[in-house]
GUFI-334749 format. One line per field, with one value per residue (C-alpha): residue in one letter; x, y, z. Coordinates in steps of 0.001 Angstrom, whole numbers, plus 524288, in hexadecimal, padded with zeros to 5 digits. Example, Ala and Ser with C-alpha at 12.3 -4.5 7.8 and 13.67 -1.06 7.14 Angstrom:
residues 2
voro = A, S $
X = 8300C, 83566 $
Y = 7EE6C, 7FBDC $
Z = 81E78, 81BE4 $
This chain:
residues 232
voro = H, A, A, L, V, A, V, L, A, R, L, H, A, A, G, I, P, V, L, V, L, K, G, T, A, L, R, C, W, L, Y, P, Q, P, Y, L, R, E, S, S, D, I, D, L, L, F, A, T, R, E, A, A, M, A, A, V, A, A, L, Q, P, M, G, Y, A, A, P, Y, V, P, G, R, F, A, H, E, V, L, C, R, H, P, T, K, R, V, D, L, D, L, H, W, G, L, S, G, N, P, A, M, A, F, L, P, N, F, R, A, L, H, A, A, A, Q, P, L, S, G, L, G, S, S, G, R, G, L, G, Q, V, D, A, L, L, H, A, C, V, H, R, A, S, N, L, E, S, G, Q, G, D, R, L, K, W, L, Y, D, V, H, L, L, A, G, R, L, E, D, G, E, W, E, A, L, V, A, A, C, R, S, A, R, V, C, G, I, A, G, D, A, L, Q, A, S, S, G, L, F, G, T, T, L, S, R, T, A, M, E, A, L, Q, A, G, V, P, N, D, A, L, D, A, H, R, L, R, E, A, A, A, R, L, A, T, H $
X = 1D15C, 1D134, 1C25D, 1C19A, 1CA35, 1C230, 1B574, 1BA27, 1BE9F, 1B174, 1AA7C, 1B320, 1B079, 1A218, 1A37E, 19E76, 1A5E5, 1A991, 1B07D, 1B738, 1B2E7, 1B77C, 1C2C7, 1C3AB, 1C7F5, 1CF50, 1D851, 1DD58, 1E24A, 1E083, 1E6A5, 1F562, 1F19E, 1E50D, 1E3DD, 1E3B4, 1D566, 1CCF9, 1BF30, 1B595, 1AF30, 1B133, 1A91B, 1A637, 19ECA, 196AD, 18F73, 18198, 17A04, 1788B, 18743, 18994, 17FB5, 1862C, 192A1, 18C10, 1883A, 195AA, 19C40, 19370, 19BB8, 1A6E0, 19EB4, 1998F, 18B14, 18241, 17BF9, 170A9, 16A0F, 16C87, 160C7, 15B17, 162B2, 16FAC, 17C4A, 1845E, 18369, 18B8F, 1920E, 1984C, 1A195, 19EB3, 1AB3E, 1B4F9, 1AECA, 1AF0F, 1A437, 1A235, 199EE, 194C0, 19074, 189A5, 18B12, 19498, 189EC, 17C43, 17855, 16E49, 174F9, 18107, 17A64, 18370, 19045, 197B5, 19219, 199F3, 19CE4, 1A3D1, 1AABC, 1AF01, 1B456, 1BCD7, 1C0CC, 1CEB8, 1D4E9, 1D754, 1E445, 1E3E6, 1D5EA, 1D800, 1D449, 1C685, 1C8B2, 1C4EF, 1C145, 1BC59, 1C523, 1CB6D, 1C15B, 1B5A0, 1BC0B, 1BCD2, 1AEEA, 1A9FC, 1B24D, 1AB53, 19DFD, 1A0F8, 1A459, 196D6, 18FC6, 196E2, 1933A, 1859C, 184E4, 18B86, 198CE, 19FA6, 1AD31, 1B5B9, 1C48E, 1C67B, 1BBBE, 1C0D5, 1CEFF, 1CA64, 1C5BB, 1D279, 1DB4D, 1D284, 1D21B, 1E098, 1E303, 1DAC8, 1E132, 1DB00, 1D38B, 1CEEF, 1C963, 1C23E, 1BCE6, 1B885, 1B0FD, 1AA80, 1A6C0, 1A140, 1997F, 193E1, 190DC, 18B69, 193E6, 19D07, 1996D, 19B7F, 1A897, 1ACE7, 1A8A7, 1B120, 1BC9C, 1BBDF, 1BAA7, 1C65E, 1CE43, 1CA21, 1CE93, 1DA45, 1DE04, 1DA6B, 1DEF6, 1D37B, 1D218, 1CCD5, 1C683, 1BFEE, 1BACC, 1B52F, 1AF38, 1A907, 1A346, 19D82, 196EB, 1906C, 1835B, 18137, 183D8, 17938, 17C67, 18073, 18D9F, 18BA2, 17F5B, 186B8, 19061, 1854A, 17E36, 18AFC, 18C95, 17EF3, 180E1, 18DAE, 1866D, 17C79 $
Y = AFA8E, AF051, AF09D, AEE47, AE2E3, ADCAF, ADF84, AD981, ACD7B, ACC2A, ACD56, AC342, AB9E1, ABC20, AB8EF, AC629, ACBD8, AD9B9, AE483, AF107, AFDDA, B0B86, B122B, B05ED, AFDBD, B076F, B0B21, AFD1D, AFDE4, B0A6B, B1458, B13F8, B1302, B0F32, B1BBC, B240D, B1FCD, B23FE, B1DEF, B1F07, B11AA, B042B, B00EB, AF2F7, AED02, AE0A3, AD925, ADB7E, AE264, AD567, AD334, AE049, ADD8B, AD063, AD837, AE08A, AD428, ACE3B, ADA85, ADB9F, AD2F5, ADCFD, AE85B, AEDAA, AF103, AF76B, B0366, B0364, AFA35, AFE1A, B01F8, AFACB, B02F2, B0407, AFEB6, AFF51, AFDCA, B03BE, AFA2B, B0077, AFCEA, B06EF, B0545, B03A5, B0F2F, B0715, B08F7, AFED7, B02AE, AF593, AF6CE, AEDFE, AF65F, B00A5, B0AAD, B0C36, B1495, B0CCD, B1224, B0B42, AFDEF, AFA25, AFABF, AED78, AE3E5, ADDF8, AD173, AD8D2, AE214, AD670, ACEFF, ADACE, ADEC3, AE033, ADC54, AE756, AE803, AE75B, AE29B, AD42E, AC956, ACE41, ADC52, ADF3C, AEBC6, AF029, AEE08, AF9B7, AFC88, AF96F, B0273, B0DFB, B0B7E, B0BB5, B1821, B1EE6, B1A06, B1D86, B2B35, B2C6B, B283E, B32DA, B3D19, B38C8, B3A02, B4759, B42EC, B47D6, B445F, B412E, B40A2, B327D, B2D71, B3408, B2FE0, B21F4, B23A5, B2A04, B1F43, B1431, B19D6, B1C52, B0DDA, B0958, B041C, B0355, AF65B, AFB2A, B07C9, AFF30, AF6CA, B0340, B0854, AFAF9, AFAC8, B085D, B0524, AF8C3, B005D, B0C14, B1639, B1ADE, B2909, B27A9, B2144, B2B3B, B3687, B30D3, B2F23, B3C90, B42A5, B3AF7, B3F79, B4DD5, B4D8C, B4421, B43AD, B35B5, B2EFF, B2975, B2099, B2929, B1D0A, B188B, B2629, B26AB, B1967, B1DF2, B298B, B2189, B18EA, B23B1, B22EF, B15F0, B1983, B17C1, B2495, B31FA, B358D, B445F, B4496, B3F62, B4A8D, B545F, B4E95, B4FB8, B5D9B, B60DE, B5A34, B6166, B6E80, B6B66 $
Z = 31818, 322A2, 32385, 31525, 31520, 32026, 31949, 30CDF, 313FA, 31AA1, 30D77, 30755, 312B8, 310D5, 301EA, 2FDEF, 2F1FB, 2F2E7, 2EB8A, 2F187, 2EAFA, 2E906, 2F0CB, 2F9D7, 2EEA7, 2E6BA, 2F22F, 2F163, 2E34A, 2DCE9, 2E5CB, 2E953, 2F7A3, 2FE1C, 3067A, 2FA32, 2F785, 30252, 30449, 30F58, 30E72, 3086B, 2FBFC, 2F93C, 2EDFC, 2EE6D, 2E3D7, 2E8D5, 2F41A, 2FA79, 2FA53, 30087, 30B4D, 30D7C, 30F40, 3199B, 320B1, 31F76, 324E4, 330CA, 339FC, 336F3, 33C5E, 32F1E, 32D72, 322F6, 329F0, 31FB4, 315E3, 30854, 3006B, 2F504, 2EAD7, 2F284, 2ED19, 2F98A, 30864, 312F5, 31C43, 327DC, 332CA, 33D9C, 345C5, 33B02, 3334E, 32710, 31CB5, 31223, 3063D, 3011C, 2F2ED, 2E996, 2DE0A, 2D870, 2D7F9, 2DD65, 2D199, 2C948, 2BCFC, 2C152, 2C129, 2B556, 2BD4A, 2BEAF, 2C87F, 2D32C, 2CC7F, 2C18C, 2CB1E, 2D31B, 2C7D8, 2C38B, 2D194, 2D6AB, 2E374, 2ED48, 2F381, 302B0, 3040C, 304C2, 2FB36, 2FA78, 2F79A, 2E992, 2E24F, 2D54F, 2C9A3, 2C3D4, 2B8F9, 2C222, 2CCBC, 2C2C2, 2BE0C, 2CC6A, 2CF9A, 2C43A, 2C8B5, 2D6A9, 2D242, 2CB58, 2D75E, 2DF72, 2D52E, 2D609, 2E4D5, 2E477, 2E9F2, 2DDC2, 2D9BF, 2E50E, 2E348, 2E7A1, 2DECE, 2D274, 2D5F9, 2D667, 2C871, 2C4B7, 2CA73, 2C507, 2B70F, 2B72D, 2B8B6, 2AD10, 2A115, 29360, 295A7, 2A2B5, 29C97, 29374, 29E8C, 2A59F, 299B9, 297F0, 2A644, 2A5CF, 29986, 2A025, 2AC8B, 2A4A0, 2AC09, 2A099, 2A3F3, 2B2C4, 2B01A, 2A601, 2AE95, 2BA31, 2B1D6, 2AC37, 2B9F2, 2BE28, 2B256, 2B4A2, 2C2C9, 2C29E, 2B44C, 2B376, 2A6B0, 29F60, 2935F, 288EF, 28231, 28E9B, 29195, 283C8, 285A5, 29257, 28BED, 28151, 28B79, 292A2, 28B02, 2904E, 29EDA, 2A8FA, 2AFF1, 2AA6D, 2B0C2, 2AD5C, 2B516, 2C0EC, 2BFC7, 2BE4C, 2CA37, 2D1FE, 2CE2F, 2D238, 2DFC7, 2E1CC, 2E093, 2EB29 $
């Protein structure tokens, strides 16, 4: 936590806008106590690859360094502090999958961002609807890579969905349609409901199902691929 506060302050001083992602952000507002949401690294989102690499340079005086140069098609770079054992994953996209190219860009995410308690004036994370959208997309990425459904990732979906009101369900459907990930979102919500009994909006789930034909990626194939990987 102390390392993150210092990193955010340094990036703010350097004039580099940033958003905190995933469990690092969710523990600040979604969970009753921060320790209830474990995470092994700190995920940060930047507007562009160039902004992320500028962040690497800005953090070098603090002892951070990128052990490798990201490839042409990468969407993140590792920035590590060797003595503090702190790893920063610097992203410039919510997903590296080309089929996810329609996800909200940094400008839209930043406009809807919310302050994160305890991280100083520059600590901001995804808004509630964007956070749920990202949690669903993140799950799909994990299925694709063979990591399967981990408890903490599905519980993120459960808690986020449980906070949505009618207007926010409508906003989620609109965001999923625009991002062409209706099936991915619907599949994640159904998985959460099956495991945790998550209360879902019937109207929203029907709208997500109706949007599946326009999706850029087949959510069912992701599950089939995950099942095949699990058997090997």
